[in-house]
C-alpha positions in Angstrom: 18.1 -46.2 -43.2 20.6 -44.0 -44.5 20.4 -43.5 -47.7 22.6 -42.7 -51.0 23.5 -39.6 -53.3 20.9 -41.1 -56.1 23.2 -38.4 -58.8 25.9 -40.7 -58.1 24.1 -43.1 -59.9 23.8 -40.9 -62.5 27.9 -41.0 -63.7 28.4 -43.5 -66.5 30.8 -46.3 -66.5 33.9 -45.8 -64.9 36.0 -42.5 -65.0 37.7 -42.3 -67.9 41.0 -42.3 -66.9 40.3 -45.3 -64.4 38.8 -46.9 -67.9 42.3 -46.7 -70.3 44.2 -48.2 -66.8 42.4 -51.2 -66.4 42.8 -52.3 -70.4 46.1 -50.9 -70.5 46.5 -53.8 -67.5 44.4 -55.8 -69.3 46.7 -56.1 -72.1 50.4 -56.0 -70.3 48.7 -59.0 -68.3 48.2 -60.7 -71.4 51.6 -59.3 -73.4 54.2 -59.6 -70.5 56.5 -59.4 -72.6 55.8 -56.2 -74.7 56.9 -52.5 -73.8 54.1 -49.9 -73.2 54.9 -46.5 -74.4 52.0 -44.7 -72.5 50.9 -41.3 -74.5 47.4 -41.0 -72.7 46.5 -39.4 -69.2 48.9 -35.7 -69.0 51.1 -37.2 -66.6 54.3 -35.9 -66.6 57.5 -38.1 -66.7 60.7 -36.3 -65.7 61.7 -35.7 -62.2 61.3 -32.2 -60.0 63.4 -29.5 -61.4 66.6 -29.9 -58.6 66.1 -26.2 -57.2 62.6 -27.4 -56.0 64.3 -30.5 -55.1 66.9 -28.5 -53.3 64.6 -26.4 -51.6 62.5 -29.2 -50.4 65.6 -31.0 -49.1 66.3 -28.0 -47.0 62.8 -27.3 -46.0 62.4 -31.1 -44.4 65.1 -30.7 -42.3 63.8 -27.5 -41.0 61.0 -29.6 -39.9 63.3 -31.3 -37.9 64.6 -28.6 -36.1 62.4 -27.7 -32.9 63.5 -24.0 -33.3 62.3 -24.2 -36.9 59.6 -26.9 -36.9 56.2 -26.0 -37.9 52.7 -26.6 -37.3 49.8 -26.2 -38.4 49.8 -23.5 -41.8 47.9 -20.4 -43.4 44.9 -22.2 -45.4 45.6 -19.8 -47.8 48.7 -20.8 -48.1 51.8 -19.4 -46.9 52.9 -15.6 -48.1 55.8 -16.0 -49.6 54.4 -18.5 -52.2 51.8 -16.5 -52.4 53.6 -13.4 -53.2 56.1 -15.4 -56.0 53.1 -16.3 -57.6 51.3 -12.9 -57.0 54.2 -11.2 -59.0 55.7 -13.4 -60.9 52.8 -15.2 -62.7 50.5 -12.3 -62.5 51.8 -8.4 -62.2 54.5 -9.0 -64.4 52.2 -9.6 -67.6 49.8 -6.6 -66.7 47.6 -8.6 -64.9 46.6 -6.8 -61.2 46.3 -9.6 -59.2 47.2 -9.3 -55.3 48.5 -12.6 -53.3 46.2 -11.8 -51.0 43.6 -13.2 -53.8 45.7 -16.2 -54.0 44.5 -19.5 -52.3 47.3 -22.3 -52.9 45.8 -26.3 -52.7 47.0 -29.0 -53.6 45.7 -29.7 -57.3 43.8 -27.9 -60.0 41.4 -30.6 -60.2 40.5 -30.7 -56.6 39.4 -26.6 -56.9 38.0 -27.2 -59.8 35.6 -29.3 -58.8 35.4 -28.1 -55.4 34.6 -24.5 -56.9 31.1 -25.9 -57.7 30.0 -25.6 -53.7 29.4 -21.6 -53.9 26.6 -21.9 -56.4 22.9 -22.8 -55.9 21.8 -26.6 -57.6 19.8 -24.7 -60.2 22.8 -22.8 -61.5 22.4 -23.2 -65.0 25.5 -24.8 -66.3 28.1 -24.4 -69.4 30.6 -26.1 -69.9 32.9 -26.7 -73.9 32.2 -30.5 -75.5 35.1 -32.0 -75.3 35.8 -31.5 -71.7 38.0 -32.0 -69.4 35.4 -34.6 -66.7 35.9 -33.3 -63.2 33.9 -30.0 -65.0 30.9 -32.0 -65.9 31.2 -35.2 -63.1 31.4 -32.9 -60.1 28.4 -31.0 -61.4 25.8 -34.5 -61.8 27.1 -35.3 -58.4 25.6 -32.0 -57.3 22.9 -32.7 -58.6 22.7 -30.5 -61.2 21.6 -32.4 -64.4 18.8 -34.7 -65.2 19.4 -37.9 -67.1 21.7 -39.1 -69.2 20.2 -39.5 -72.8 22.0 -40.1 -76.0 25.2 -39.0 -74.4 24.8 -35.8 -73.0 23.1 -35.2 -69.4 19.7 -33.5 -69.6 20.4 -29.5 -68.2 24.0 -28.8 -69.0 25.1 -26.2 -71.7 27.2 -28.0 -74.3 30.0 -25.4 -75.8 30.1 -27.8 -79.1 33.7 -27.4 -79.7 34.4 -28.5 -83.0 36.9 -28.5 -86.5 34.9 -25.7 -87.8 35.3 -23.6 -84.8 39.2 -24.3 -84.3 37.7 -26.2 -81.5 36.8 -22.9 -79.5 33.2 -22.9 -79.2 31.2 -19.8 -79.8 28.9 -18.5 -77.3 25.5 -20.1 -76.4 22.1 -19.7 -77.0 20.8 -20.4 -73.6 21.6 -18.6 -71.0 24.3 -20.0 -68.7 24.8 -19.5 -64.8 28.2 -20.1 -64.7 30.6 -21.4 -67.3 33.2 -23.4 -67.9 36.2 -22.7 -70.0 40.3 -24.4 -70.3 42.8 -23.2 -72.7 45.8 -25.1 -74.0 42.7 -26.3 -73.9 42.5 -30.3 -72.4 42.0 -32.1 -74.2 41.7 -30.8 -77.6 45.0 -28.3 -77.3 43.4 -25.7 -79.0 44.3 -22.4 -77.6 41.8 -19.1 -77.3 43.3 -15.2 -78.8 42.3 -12.3 -76.6 39.8 -10.6 -78.3 37.5 -14.7 -77.9 38.6 -14.5 -74.2 37.5 -10.4 -74.0 34.2 -11.4 -76.3 33.6 -14.4 -73.1 34.1 -11.8 -70.1 31.2 -8.9 -72.4 29.5 -11.9 -72.2 29.5 -13.0 -68.9 29.2 -9.3 -67.5 26.1 -8.6 -69.2 24.4 -12.2 -68.4 25.5 -11.3 -64.8 27.4 -15.3 -65.5 31.1 -16.3 -64.1 33.2 -18.0 -65.9 35.8 -20.7 -64.2 38.8 -20.8 -66.1 41.2 -23.5 -65.9 44.6 -22.3 -67.3 46.5 -25.1 -66.3 48.2 -25.1 -69.3 49.6 -21.8 -69.6 52.9 -22.5 -69.3 53.1 -24.5 -72.7 52.1 -21.0 -74.0 55.1 -19.9 -76.3 52.8 -17.1 -78.9 52.9 -14.3 -76.7 50.5 -12.9 -79.0 48.2 -15.0 -76.6 46.6 -14.7 -73.3 48.4 -16.9 -70.3 45.7 -15.5 -67.8 42.3 -14.6 -68.2 42.9 -11.1 -66.2 45.3 -10.5 -69.2 41.9 -8.9 -70.2 40.1 -5.8 -69.6 37.1 -6.7 -66.7 38.2 -10.3 -66.0 38.4 -9.5 -62.3 34.4 -9.1 -62.0 33.4 -11.9 -63.7 36.7 -14.7 -63.4 38.1 -17.6 -61.5 40.8 -18.6 -62.5 42.8 -22.1 -61.5 46.6 -23.2 -61.9 49.3 -25.7 -61.4 52.3 -26.6 -60.7 52.0 -30.2 -61.8 52.7 -29.5 -65.6 55.6 -26.9 -65.5 57.7 -28.2 -62.3 56.2 -31.8 -62.3 54.4 -31.5 -59.8 51.4 -34.6 -60.2 52.5 -37.1 -57.6 54.5 -33.7 -55.5 50.9 -31.5 -55.3 50.4 -27.9 -55.5 48.3 -25.6 -57.1 46.3 -22.7 -56.4 43.3 -20.7 -57.2 43.0 -17.1 -58.0 40.0 -14.7 -56.4 39.9 -11.0 -57.3 38.4 -9.3 -54.5 35.9 -7.7 -56.7 34.7 -11.5 -58.2 30.9 -11.7 -57.2 27.8 -13.9 -57.5 24.3 -13.0 -56.6 21.8 -14.1 -53.5 17.9 -15.7 -53.8 17.2 -10.8 -54.0 19.3 -10.5 -56.4 22.0 -8.2 -54.3 25.6 -9.0 -55.1 27.9 -10.9 -53.0 31.7 -11.1 -53.1 33.1 -14.5 -53.7 36.4 -14.1 -52.5 34.8 -14.7 -48.7 32.5 -17.4 -49.5 35.7 -19.2 -51.1 38.5 -18.2 -48.1 35.7 -19.8 -45.4 35.4 -23.4 -47.8 38.5 -23.3 -48.3 39.3 -22.5 -44.0 36.1 -25.2 -43.6 37.8 -28.1 -46.1 41.2 -27.8 -46.5 44.4 -27.6 -44.1 46.6 -25.6 -46.0 49.7 -27.7 -48.5 52.8 -28.7 -47.0 55.5 -26.7 -45.9 58.0 -28.3 -47.4 56.1 -28.6 -50.8 55.3 -24.8 -50.6 59.1 -24.0 -50.4 60.0 -26.7 -53.0 56.9 -24.7 -55.0 58.1 -21.1 -54.3 62.0 -22.4 -55.7 59.9 -22.1 -59.5 60.0 -18.5 -59.3 63.8 -18.4 -58.8 66.3 -17.4 -61.1 67.8 -21.5 -61.0 63.9 -22.8 -61.4 62.5 -20.7 -63.8 65.1 -22.3 -65.9 64.6 -25.5 -65.2 60.8 -25.2 -65.3 61.3 -23.5 -69.0 63.9 -26.4 -70.2 60.9 -29.1 -69.2 58.2 -27.5 -71.1 60.7 -27.0 -73.9 61.4 -30.8 -73.8 58.0 -31.7 -73.8 57.1 -29.3 -76.1 59.7 -30.6 -78.6 58.0 -34.0 -77.9 54.5 -32.3 -78.6 56.1 -30.8 -82.6 57.3 -34.3 -83.1 54.0 -35.8 -82.7 52.5 -33.2 -84.9 54.9 -33.7 -87.4 54.4 -37.5 -87.8 50.8 -37.5 -87.4 50.5 -34.9 -89.9 53.0 -36.7 -91.9 50.4 -39.4 -92.3 47.7 -37.6 -93.5 45.6 -37.2 -90.6 43.8 -34.2 -89.0 45.0 -32.8 -85.9 44.6 -29.7 -83.7 47.3 -28.7 -80.6 50.6 -29.4 -80.1 52.1 -26.0 -80.8 51.6 -23.9 -77.3 50.0 -27.0 -75.9 51.5 -30.4 -74.0 48.1 -32.5 -76.4 47.6 -33.3 -80.4 44.2 -33.8 -81.0 43.9 -36.4 -83.7 40.8 -37.3 -86.4 40.7 -41.0 -86.1 39.1 -41.7 -88.8 36.5 -43.7 -87.6 35.2 -44.8 -83.6 37.8 -43.4 -80.9 37.7 -46.6 -78.5 38.2 -48.6 -81.8 41.4 -46.4 -82.5 42.3 -46.5 -78.8 42.8 -51.1 -79.1 44.3 -51.1 -82.6 46.9 -48.5 -81.2 47.1 -50.3 -78.3 46.6 -54.4 -79.3 48.9 -53.7 -82.6 51.1 -51.0 -81.8 51.6 -51.1 -77.7 50.7 -47.5 -77.4 48.7 -45.6 -75.2 46.5 -42.8 -76.0 43.5 -41.3 -74.5 39.6 -41.5 -76.9 37.7 -38.3 -77.5 34.8 -40.4 -76.7 35.6 -40.5 -72.7 35.7 -36.5 -73.3 32.2 -36.2 -74.5 29.6 -36.4 -77.5 32.3 -34.4 -79.9 35.3 -36.3 -78.5 33.7 -39.0 -80.5 35.9 -39.7 -83.9 38.9 -38.2 -82.1 42.1 -39.4 -79.8 44.0 -37.2 -77.5 48.4 -37.9 -77.1 50.0 -37.0 -74.8 53.7 -35.2 -75.0 54.6 -36.2 -71.4 57.1 -39.0 -71.8 60.8 -39.3 -72.4 62.2 -37.8 -76.8 63.0 -41.5 -76.9 60.3 -43.0 -76.2 58.1 -40.7 -78.6 60.3 -41.4 -81.3 59.5 -44.8 -80.1 55.6 -44.7 -80.2 56.1 -42.8 -83.5 57.9 -45.4 -85.4 55.8 -47.9 -84.3 52.6 -45.6 -85.4 53.9 -44.8 -89.0 54.6 -48.6 -89.6 50.8 -49.5 -88.6 49.0 -46.7 -90.3 51.1 -46.7 -92.7 
């Protein structure tokens, strides 16, 4: 008799964004003439940069000729992309990362979900609340949690991110093995200083823990005092793995390309307490379960680092930040407390009530889609997230509708 993995039965309701999509579909069906403005999920709305599409087309043309056709590529990614990433994203900022420490993949979501396979099922997990659901749900699926009770899973160390700590969690009182951090944060849009990040790195060293650092939104940082990578912090190479994506800065949400950085000094421990290098373990997992990102997509990603690509991606991000600034300005005018919107595409707004009720109110009265904070964790209740991923004209229209409703 085939049996299921019963840990999947612990998962709560539908996945957050699937639930939102169903509500929006139901609303659209009931109101076919109402124009919906989506400021909910973090899906970009502008086209790929021209430099990327030109590189994409050229690579497709190569694939049409026997002499330049490519079959299976290296699972870790082609050297031309890994070298461009190392030079531009890390070495240019003083972070000591080499090309062979970079693993190209089809998404940071996949990598942050898959990385947990390298660690024991009794590993103690610490993660922020509110949090991007993938970190939590993949550990539930793996069996690292108990039952869901009173809005939380037993066995998880929750790092409360609240207005009182400016949505940057403090060190836990219970010692974890694996620590998830995300900055600029999804969903709150909060950022972390270099000094605060240094504290986490030193904590991980002292407690033989490992930090999983999601930096998918680093390109939105405009304050040069803020770190874009955890590897800008002393000692991070030994205790941190970093995840990044081309989705938000270059519009690759549908094209799919990202990467994970695993420094060669980064270690975990075996059952005897002996240090083991993580780099070869992730490489083994990557080679076993992944056949690599397609050659044309990697050429398109490489073009992000060309002179034209840098200008075009900078302009894309600047446009979304302009949207975020408008949302923040109007929300402030309405008298709602919020964080984010300056070095992040997200604005985390205190809803003055139940977050799903606020979601329903916005959808039904304004046709604007937000994300209810309760979907990100217990500490997210009472908040909503607005995303800056849309056209400036749509954001203007959305804020006008919201102002007319909430004033």
